[in-house]
C-alpha positions as CSV (number, residue, x, y, z in Angstrom):
1,X,-7.4,-0.3,-4.6
2,X,-4.9,2.4,-3.8
3,X,-4.7,6.2,-4.1
4,X,-2.3,5.8,-6.9
5,X,0.5,3.5,-8.0
6,X,1.4,2.0,-4.6
7,X,-0.7,-1.1,-4.8
8,X,0.9,-2.3,-8.0
9,X,3.3,-4.7,-6.2
10,X,0.3,-6.3,-4.5
11,X,-1.4,-6.6,-7.9
12,X,1.7,-8.2,-9.4
13,X,2.2,-10.7,-6.6
14,X,-1.5,-11.6,-6.8
15,X,-1.1,-12.1,-10.5
16,X,1.8,-14.5,-9.9
17,X,0.2,-16.5,-7.1
18,X,-3.4,-16.6,-8.6
19,X,-2.8,-16.4,-12.3
20,X,-6.4,-17.4,-13.2
21,X,-8.1,-14.6,-11.3
22,X,-9.5,-11.6,-13.1
23,X,-7.9,-8.5,-11.4
24,X,-9.2,-4.9,-11.4
25,X,-6.9,-2.2,-10.2
26,X,-8.6,1.0,-9.0
27,X,-6.3,4.1,-8.7
28,X,-8.0,6.9,-6.9
29,X,-5.9,9.6,-8.4
30,X,-8.7,12.1,-8.1
31,X,-8.6,12.0,-4.3
32,X,-4.9,11.4,-3.7
33,X,-3.0,11.8,-1.6
34,X,-4.8,10.1,1.3
35,X,-1.9,10.5,3.7
36,X,-2.7,14.0,4.8
37,X,-6.5,13.7,5.1
38,X,-8.6,13.1,8.1
39,X,-9.9,9.6,8.8
40,X,-13.5,10.6,8.3
41,X,-12.7,12.1,4.9
42,X,-10.9,9.0,3.8
43,X,-13.7,6.7,5.1
44,X,-16.2,8.7,3.1
45,X,-14.0,8.5,0.0
46,X,-13.6,4.8,0.4
47,X,-17.3,4.3,1.0
48,X,-18.2,6.1,-2.2
49,X,-15.5,4.3,-4.2
50,X,-16.8,0.9,-3.1
51,X,-20.4,1.9,-3.8
52,X,-19.4,3.0,-7.3
53,X,-17.4,-0.2,-8.0
54,X,-20.2,-2.4,-6.7
55,X,-22.6,-0.6,-9.2
56,X,-20.4,-1.4,-12.2
57,X,-18.5,-4.6,-11.4
58,X,-19.1,-8.0,-9.7
59,X,-16.3,-8.0,-7.2
60,X,-15.8,-11.0,-4.9
61,X,-12.9,-9.6,-2.8
62,X,-11.5,-6.1,-2.2
63,X,-7.9,-5.5,-1.5
64,X,-7.2,-2.2,0.2
65,X,-3.6,-2.0,-0.9
66,X,-3.0,1.2,1.0
67,X,-1.8,1.4,4.6
68,X,-3.5,4.8,5.2
69,X,-6.9,3.6,3.9
70,X,-6.5,0.4,5.9
71,X,-5.7,2.2,9.1
72,X,-8.5,4.7,8.8
73,X,-11.3,2.9,7.0
74,X,-11.1,-0.9,6.9
75,X,-13.3,-1.5,10.0
76,X,-15.8,1.1,8.7
77,X,-16.0,-0.6,5.3
78,X,-16.5,-4.0,6.8
79,X,-19.4,-2.6,8.9
80,X,-21.0,-0.8,6.0
81,X,-20.5,-3.6,3.4
82,X,-21.0,-6.8,5.5
83,X,-21.5,-9.0,2.4
84,X,-18.1,-8.0,0.9
85,X,-14.7,-9.5,1.7
86,X,-12.0,-7.0,2.5
87,X,-8.2,-7.5,2.9
88,X,-6.1,-4.6,4.2
89,X,-2.4,-4.0,4.5
90,X,-0.4,-2.9,7.6
91,X,3.3,-2.0,8.0
92,X,5.6,-5.1,8.6
93,X,7.0,-3.8,11.9
94,X,6.9,-7.1,13.8
95,X,9.4,-9.1,11.7
96,X,11.7,-6.1,11.4
97,X,11.6,-5.4,15.2
98,X,12.2,-9.1,16.0
99,X,15.6,-8.9,14.2
100,X,16.8,-6.8,17.1
101,X,18.4,-4.3,14.7
102,X,17.7,-0.6,14.6
103,X,14.6,0.0,12.5
104,X,13.2,3.0,10.7
105,X,9.4,2.9,9.9
106,X,8.4,5.1,7.0
107,X,4.7,5.9,6.5
108,X,2.3,8.7,5.6
109,X,1.4,11.2,8.3
110,X,-2.2,9.8,8.6
111,X,-1.0,6.2,8.9
112,X,1.5,7.3,11.6
113,X,-1.3,9.0,13.6
114,X,-4.0,6.4,13.2
115,X,-2.5,2.9,12.6
116,X,-3.2,0.7,15.7
117,X,-0.1,-1.3,14.8
118,X,2.2,1.7,14.7
119,X,0.6,3.0,17.9
120,X,1.3,-0.4,19.6
121,X,5.0,-0.2,18.7
122,X,5.4,3.5,19.5
123,X,4.1,2.8,23.0
124,X,7.0,0.3,23.5
125,X,9.4,3.4,23.6
126,X,12.0,1.1,22.2
127,X,15.5,2.7,21.6
128,X,15.7,0.5,18.4
129,X,12.6,1.9,16.7
130,X,12.4,5.2,14.8
131,X,9.4,6.6,12.9
132,X,9.2,9.2,10.1
133,X,5.9,10.2,8.5
134,X,5.7,11.9,5.1
135,X,2.8,14.2,4.3
136,X,2.7,14.2,0.5
137,X,5.5,11.9,-0.8
138,X,3.0,9.3,-2.2
139,X,1.5,11.9,-4.6
140,X,5.0,13.0,-5.6
141,X,5.9,9.4,-6.4
142,X,2.8,9.1,-8.6
143,X,3.9,12.2,-10.5
144,X,7.5,10.9,-11.0
145,X,7.0,7.1,-11.7
146,X,9.6,7.2,-14.4
147,X,11.6,10.2,-13.2
148,X,12.5,8.9,-9.8
149,X,15.8,10.9,-9.6
150,X,13.5,13.8,-9.0
151,X,12.5,12.3,-5.6
152,X,15.9,12.4,-4.0
153,X,15.4,15.9,-2.8
154,X,12.3,14.7,-0.9
155,X,14.3,12.0,0.8
156,X,17.3,14.0,2.1
157,X,15.5,14.3,5.4
158,X,16.3,10.6,6.0
159,X,20.0,11.5,6.3
160,X,19.5,12.4,10.0
161,X,18.9,8.7,10.7
162,X,22.3,7.5,9.5
163,X,23.8,8.3,12.9
164,X,21.4,5.7,14.4
165,X,22.9,2.8,12.5
166,X,19.6,1.9,10.8
167,X,19.7,-1.7,9.5
168,X,15.9,-2.2,8.7
169,X,13.5,0.1,6.9
170,X,9.8,-0.7,7.1
171,X,7.9,0.5,4.1
172,X,4.6,1.5,5.8
173,X,3.2,3.0,2.5
174,X,2.9,0.8,-0.5
175,X,4.1,3.7,-2.7
176,X,7.5,3.5,-1.0
177,X,8.1,0.0,-2.6
178,X,8.7,2.0,-5.8
179,X,11.6,4.0,-4.4
180,X,13.7,1.5,-2.6
181,X,16.7,2.4,-4.8
182,X,16.4,6.0,-3.8
183,X,16.1,5.2,-0.1
184,X,19.1,2.9,-0.3
185,X,21.2,5.7,-1.9
186,X,20.7,7.6,1.4
187,X,20.5,4.8,4.0
188,X,23.0,2.3,2.6
189,X,23.0,-1.4,3.4
190,X,19.5,-1.6,4.8
191,X,17.0,-4.4,4.6
192,X,13.5,-3.5,3.5
193,X,10.3,-5.0,5.2
194,X,6.9,-4.7,3.6
195,X,3.6,-6.6,3.8
196,X,2.6,-7.3,0.2
197,X,3.6,-11.0,0.3
198,X,1.5,-11.7,3.4
199,X,-1.4,-9.8,1.9
200,X,-1.4,-12.0,-1.2
201,X,-1.3,-15.2,0.9
202,X,-4.3,-13.9,2.8
203,X,-6.2,-13.2,-0.4
204,X,-5.6,-16.8,-1.5
205,X,-6.7,-18.1,1.9
206,X,-9.9,-16.2,1.9
207,X,-10.8,-17.2,-1.7
208,X,-10.3,-20.8,-0.8
209,X,-12.2,-20.6,2.5
210,X,-15.2,-18.9,0.7
211,X,-15.0,-21.3,-2.3
212,X,-14.3,-18.3,-4.6
213,X,-11.2,-19.5,-6.4
214,X,-11.5,-19.1,-10.2
215,X,-11.6,-22.5,-11.8
216,X,-11.1,-21.4,-15.3
217,X,-8.0,-22.8,-17.1
218,X,-7.0,-19.7,-19.0
219,X,-5.1,-16.8,-17.5
220,X,-7.1,-14.1,-15.9
221,X,-7.4,-10.5,-17.2
222,X,-5.9,-7.4,-15.6
223,X,-7.8,-4.1,-16.0
224,X,-6.9,-0.7,-14.6
225,X,-9.2,2.2,-14.0
226,X,-8.8,5.5,-12.3
227,X,-11.2,7.9,-10.6
228,X,-9.6,10.8,-12.6
229,X,-9.8,9.2,-16.0
230,X,-6.2,10.2,-16.4
231,X,-5.2,8.2,-19.5
232,X,-1.5,9.1,-19.1
233,X,-1.4,7.9,-15.5
234,X,-3.2,4.7,-16.5
235,X,-0.7,4.0,-19.3
236,X,2.1,4.5,-16.8
237,X,0.5,2.0,-14.4
238,X,0.2,-0.5,-17.2
239,X,3.9,-0.4,-17.8
240,X,4.4,-1.4,-14.1
241,X,2.4,-4.6,-14.4
242,X,4.4,-7.8,-14.9
243,X,3.7,-9.7,-18.2
């Protein structure tokens, strides 16, 4: 689940590691972006989405492939759906910070304000950590999936960090995985840190622990649905899925 296209990398990595699993991708394009909404609003959206999906599908594990939804709603969802298994995603700040190089953490505005992990590292007051929250970049990325040169004007604000000799960029929004090339064109020679790989390993671990691994021999199916029934957007998402 994601507000748009951001969770596609998580989906693709899950497809590689767990090829026999049937995967459903839910893009909540109707309610995006999440990154400028209040936590209570996002929690209510997520609650309704889970309730809707539970009424139409038999889902054994939910992946909240959105940093903003994880930061604001994951605990709420676990309380309200105690029989469901949830996996969230958080910014990969720890491995970037441990390199001891100057690190820029990019996220949505709401993730910046409410992520417990970001708050923890902000409180360190480290001279090596910088944070920049975007308010609506995720939605802009969704609208320009195959016209990413249009996004450069939205990223020029990052030029101010060049003077800080940034070596690491933490992608604290799954949408930002889709614009690494554009970020690199502004902040050259940076290493990117993101959490999708760790999330997929956690999915595998939980499926094994709960005896939910799909034992079928054939490859699993991948389906995409969207809350907006936007056929154009769904067809664009399908092009991003690895074959």
